KEVEXLO-309978 format. One line per 3 residues: number of its first residue (from 1); for each residue y negated, z negated, x negated of C-alpha. Coordinates in Angstrom, 1 decimal, padded with zeros to 4 digits, always signed. Layout:
# residues N
NUM	Y/Z/X | ...
# end
This chain:
# residues 278
1	-143.3/-100.9/-133.8 | -139.7/-101.8/-132.5 | -138.1/-105.2/-133.5
4	-135.3/-105.3/-135.8 | -133.5/-107.4/-133.4 | -133.7/-104.4/-130.7
7	-133.0/-101.9/-133.2 | -129.9/-103.0/-134.6 | -127.8/-103.4/-131.0
10	-129.0/-099.9/-130.2 | -128.0/-098.3/-133.4 | -124.6/-099.5/-133.4
13	-124.0/-098.7/-130.1 | -124.7/-095.1/-131.0 | -122.7/-095.0/-133.7
16	-119.6/-096.3/-131.6 | -118.6/-098.9/-133.5 | -119.6/-101.9/-131.1
19	-116.3/-103.6/-131.2 | -115.9/-103.2/-135.1 | -119.2/-105.0/-135.5
22	-118.3/-107.5/-133.5 | -115.2/-108.1/-135.2 | -117.1/-108.2/-138.2
25	-119.2/-110.6/-136.9 | -116.2/-113.0/-136.3 | -116.0/-113.5/-140.2
28	-119.5/-113.6/-140.7 | -119.9/-116.4/-138.1 | -116.8/-118.1/-138.3
31	-118.0/-122.0/-139.3 | -120.5/-121.5/-136.5 | -118.0/-120.5/-134.0
34	-115.4/-122.7/-134.6 | -116.9/-125.7/-136.5 | -116.7/-127.0/-140.1
37	-113.4/-128.9/-139.8 | -111.0/-125.9/-138.6 | -113.3/-123.3/-141.0
40	-112.2/-125.8/-143.6 | -108.4/-125.1/-142.5 | -108.5/-121.4/-141.1
43	-110.4/-118.4/-141.7 | -109.6/-114.8/-139.9 | -108.3/-111.9/-141.7
46	-108.6/-108.7/-139.1 | -108.7/-107.9/-135.3 | -105.9/-105.5/-134.4
49	-106.2/-104.1/-130.9 | -107.8/-106.9/-129.2 | -105.4/-109.4/-131.9
52	-107.2/-111.6/-134.4 | -105.1/-112.7/-137.1 | -106.0/-116.0/-138.8
55	-104.9/-117.4/-142.2 | -104.5/-121.2/-142.3 | -103.8/-123.3/-145.6
58	-100.2/-125.3/-144.1 | -097.5/-125.1/-141.3 | -099.4/-128.5/-139.7
61	-102.6/-126.9/-139.1 | -100.9/-123.6/-138.0 | -099.1/-125.7/-135.4
64	-102.4/-127.3/-134.4 | -104.3/-124.6/-134.2 | -101.9/-122.9/-132.0
67	-102.6/-125.6/-129.1 | -106.0/-124.8/-129.3 | -105.6/-121.2/-129.1
70	-107.2/-120.6/-125.7 | -110.2/-122.7/-126.6 | -110.9/-120.6/-129.7
73	-110.7/-117.6/-127.9 | -113.2/-118.4/-125.5 | -115.6/-119.5/-128.0
76	-114.9/-116.4/-129.7 | -115.8/-114.3/-127.0 | -118.7/-116.3/-125.6
79	-120.5/-116.2/-129.0 | -119.6/-112.6/-128.7 | -120.8/-112.1/-125.1
82	-117.8/-109.6/-124.6 | -113.9/-110.4/-124.1 | -113.3/-108.8/-127.3
85	-110.3/-111.6/-128.5 | -107.1/-111.6/-126.0 | -105.0/-113.4/-128.6
88	-104.7/-115.0/-131.6 | -101.6/-115.0/-134.3 | -102.1/-117.9/-136.8
91	-100.1/-117.2/-140.3 | -099.4/-120.4/-142.7 | -100.1/-119.8/-146.1
94	-102.9/-116.6/-146.0 | -106.0/-119.0/-146.9 | -106.1/-119.5/-150.0
97	-106.3/-115.7/-150.4 | -108.9/-114.9/-148.3 | -111.5/-117.9/-147.6
100	-114.8/-117.2/-149.2 | -114.2/-113.8/-150.2 | -116.4/-111.1/-149.1
103	-113.5/-108.1/-149.0 | -111.2/-109.5/-147.3 | -109.8/-106.8/-146.5
106	-109.1/-105.6/-149.8 | -106.7/-108.7/-150.6 | -104.7/-109.0/-147.7
109	-101.3/-106.8/-147.1 | -101.4/-106.9/-142.6 | -099.6/-103.9/-141.9
112	-096.2/-104.2/-143.0 | -097.0/-104.2/-146.6 | -099.7/-101.2/-146.5
115	-102.7/-102.8/-148.6 | -106.0/-101.1/-147.6 | -106.7/-100.8/-151.2
118	-104.1/-098.6/-152.1 | -105.6/-095.9/-149.8 | -108.3/-094.1/-151.5
121	-110.9/-091.9/-149.3 | -112.2/-088.4/-150.8 | -115.4/-086.9/-150.7
124	-115.2/-085.5/-147.6 | -114.7/-089.0/-145.9 | -117.6/-090.6/-147.8
127	-119.5/-087.8/-146.8 | -119.2/-087.9/-143.2 | -119.5/-091.9/-143.4
130	-122.8/-091.8/-145.0 | -124.1/-089.1/-142.3 | -123.4/-091.2/-139.9
133	-125.8/-094.3/-141.2 | -128.5/-091.7/-142.6 | -131.0/-092.7/-140.3
136	-130.8/-096.1/-140.5 | -133.5/-097.8/-142.8 | -132.7/-101.0/-142.6
139	-130.9/-101.6/-146.2 | -129.1/-105.0/-145.0 | -128.1/-103.1/-141.8
142	-127.2/-099.7/-143.3 | -124.7/-101.9/-146.0 | -123.4/-104.0/-142.9
145	-122.5/-100.5/-141.0 | -121.4/-098.6/-144.2 | -118.7/-101.3/-144.9
148	-117.3/-101.6/-141.2 | -116.9/-097.5/-140.9 | -115.3/-097.4/-144.2
151	-113.0/-099.8/-143.3 | -112.4/-097.9/-139.8 | -112.0/-094.5/-142.1
154	-109.3/-096.5/-144.4 | -107.3/-098.3/-141.4 | -107.2/-094.6/-139.5
157	-105.9/-092.8/-143.1 | -103.7/-095.7/-143.7 | -101.9/-095.1/-140.6
160	-102.0/-091.4/-140.5 | -100.0/-091.7/-144.3 | -097.6/-093.9/-142.8
163	-096.7/-091.7/-139.6 | -098.6/-094.2/-136.7 | -098.0/-092.8/-133.7
166	-099.8/-093.0/-130.5 | -098.8/-096.0/-128.0 | -096.6/-095.0/-124.9
169	-099.2/-096.6/-123.1 | -102.6/-095.6/-124.5 | -104.3/-094.2/-126.9
172	-103.7/-096.8/-129.9 | -102.0/-096.0/-132.8 | -098.7/-097.5/-133.2
175	-096.4/-098.5/-136.5 | -093.1/-096.1/-136.5 | -091.0/-099.0/-135.4
178	-093.0/-099.8/-132.3 | -093.3/-098.0/-129.1 | -096.1/-100.0/-127.6
181	-099.4/-101.5/-129.2 | -099.9/-104.6/-129.3 | -102.7/-105.3/-126.3
184	-099.9/-103.0/-124.2 | -097.4/-105.2/-125.2 | -099.3/-108.4/-124.0
187	-100.0/-107.0/-120.5 | -096.2/-105.9/-119.8 | -095.6/-109.3/-120.8
190	-098.3/-111.1/-118.8 | -097.4/-108.9/-115.7 | -093.5/-109.7/-116.5
193	-094.2/-113.3/-116.5 | -096.5/-113.5/-113.2 | -093.4/-111.9/-111.5
196	-091.1/-114.2/-112.5 | -093.6/-116.7/-111.6 | -093.8/-115.7/-108.4
199	-089.9/-115.8/-108.0 | -089.7/-119.1/-109.0 | -091.8/-120.3/-106.3
202	-089.8/-118.4/-103.9 | -086.6/-119.5/-105.5 | -087.4/-122.3/-108.2
205	-083.5/-123.3/-108.9 | -082.6/-119.8/-110.0 | -081.4/-119.3/-113.7
208	-082.3/-116.7/-116.2 | -079.1/-114.9/-115.9 | -079.1/-114.6/-112.3
211	-082.9/-113.6/-112.2 | -082.3/-111.0/-114.8 | -080.5/-108.8/-111.9
214	-084.0/-108.5/-110.6 | -086.4/-109.1/-113.0 | -085.6/-107.7/-116.9
217	-086.8/-110.1/-119.1 | -086.0/-112.3/-121.9 | -085.2/-116.2/-122.1
220	-088.6/-116.8/-123.8 | -090.4/-115.1/-121.3 | -088.4/-116.9/-118.1
223	-088.8/-120.3/-120.0 | -092.8/-119.6/-120.5 | -092.9/-118.7/-116.6
226	-091.3/-121.7/-115.8 | -093.5/-124.2/-118.0 | -096.3/-122.5/-116.9
229	-095.7/-123.1/-113.4 | -094.1/-126.9/-114.0 | -097.8/-127.5/-116.0
232	-099.6/-126.1/-112.9 | -097.9/-128.2/-110.2 | -097.5/-131.0/-112.6
235	-101.7/-131.3/-113.3 | -102.2/-131.1/-109.6 | -099.9/-133.8/-109.0
238	-101.6/-135.9/-111.7 | -105.0/-134.9/-110.1 | -103.5/-136.2/-106.3
241	-104.2/-132.8/-104.8 | -100.4/-131.4/-103.8 | -098.6/-131.0/-100.7
244	-095.1/-131.9/-100.2 | -093.7/-128.6/-100.5 | -095.1/-127.8/-104.1
247	-093.8/-131.4/-104.8 | -090.3/-129.8/-104.0 | -090.7/-126.8/-105.9
250	-091.8/-129.4/-109.0 | -088.6/-131.3/-108.4 | -086.3/-128.1/-108.4
253	-088.0/-126.3/-111.3 | -087.4/-129.6/-113.1 | -083.9/-130.5/-112.3
256	-082.5/-127.3/-110.7 | -081.6/-129.1/-107.8 | -081.5/-126.7/-104.4
259	-083.2/-127.3/-101.6 | -080.6/-128.8/-099.7 | -080.5/-131.9/-102.1
262	-084.2/-132.7/-101.8 | -085.0/-135.6/-099.3 | -088.0/-138.3/-099.3
265	-085.9/-140.6/-101.5 | -085.9/-137.5/-104.4 | -089.3/-137.0/-104.1
268	-090.5/-140.4/-104.3 | -088.0/-141.3/-107.3 | -089.5/-138.1/-109.1
271	-092.9/-138.7/-108.7 | -092.6/-142.1/-109.7 | -090.8/-141.0/-113.2
274	-093.7/-138.4/-113.8 | -096.6/-140.9/-113.2 | -094.9/-143.2/-115.6
277	-094.8/-140.6/-118.0 | -098.3/-139.6/-117.6
# end
């Protein structure tokens, strides 16, 4: 006889709901993943296209968790043994509506004021859902799978009812007012930021309006790329593993000075100031 821990993964894969099951696991094991302190102040609401929406009980903790975002993403993906989450959106004030409730998706409004509990499945939908899990004998597993599949059917029906359309870059459905899904937006933004960083390494003194002629980007993307590069070089300076050329780039990025204005005196003064701040 096969063990339950061997049967469950195979059943989930055969049903084609591995990602949905893993998304549900985040909610089920939230406290174990992030720890008691974070779980007291924040709770997962839903996962959409790799974006985890987390309700937080106040703006202070919302800011605090934003600083810990990369660490939380890493903990979740390590727990699931899959790179399921690529970003997290923290929403202050939503915790009281979802914490310690089993059917959180019935109590939230996360799709532009569309509520899932307003979407009704017809008899054919329900029959299709139950057929998918007819062969599952374990009652607990069947109940969990039914909940996941029912939610998936409801989401798809909600989207069709509200004129969602296919993303311009992939097959994921998007709201009527968006051309790209969240994942494709993040991929596109990441590509733009990498291009900006590459340009900043070549021309550290360049301004946003000058760069825009070559790489169309928002002011936010420009400053995010600049901050990323400055932080990277700053950490290297702090560790003492940095060459003179990158120090010059660091100075030009932080002061806006051009290459001809950089000399040993300026370099030493900037490094002393930076190390005092650290």
